[in-house]
C-alpha positions in Angstrom: 0.0 0.0 0.0 2.8 2.4 0.8 4.5 1.9 -2.5 1.2 2.8 -4.3 0.9 6.0 -2.2 4.4 7.0 -3.0 3.7 6.4 -6.8 0.5 8.5 -6.6 2.3 11.3 -4.8 5.2 11.2 -7.4 2.6 11.5 -10.2 0.9 14.5 -8.5 4.2 16.2 -7.8 5.3 15.7 -11.5 2.0 17.1 -12.7 2.4 20.2 -10.5 6.0 20.7 -12.0 4.6 20.6 -15.5 1.9 23.1 -14.7 4.1 25.6 -12.9 5.4 28.5 -15.0 5.8 32.2 -15.2 2.5 33.9 -16.2 1.3 37.5 -16.6 -1.2 38.6 -14.0 -4.6 39.5 -15.6 -5.1 42.4 -13.2 -1.7 44.2 -13.0 0.3 42.6 -15.9 3.2 41.7 -13.8 4.9 38.3 -14.4 4.6 35.9 -11.4 5.1 32.2 -10.6 1.8 30.5 -11.4 0.9 27.0 -10.1 -1.3 26.1 -13.1 -3.5 27.5 -15.9 -6.2 28.4 -13.5 -3.9 30.6 -11.4 -3.8 33.9 -13.3 -3.9 36.6 -10.7 -0.7 37.3 -8.7 -0.6 37.1 -4.9 -0.3 40.9 -4.6 -3.5 41.5 -6.5 -5.3 38.7 -4.7 -4.5 40.5 -1.4 -6.2 43.8 -2.6 -9.7 44.8 -1.5 -11.1 44.9 -5.1 -10.2 41.2 -5.6 -11.6 40.0 -2.3 -14.8 42.0 -2.8 -15.4 40.6 -6.3 -15.3 44.0 -7.9 
């Protein structure tokens, strides 16, 4: 069982590595380290009130 868990974990870690890359933030236009195609807003912009309020 443990060997299977390690294999699944390795698969997930490899998938994450493939998806990670530098992308341009859709709010401010700055480049940032994205963790996948669904991560298009940088941390700085996500911390702003406009993002948190849904504006």
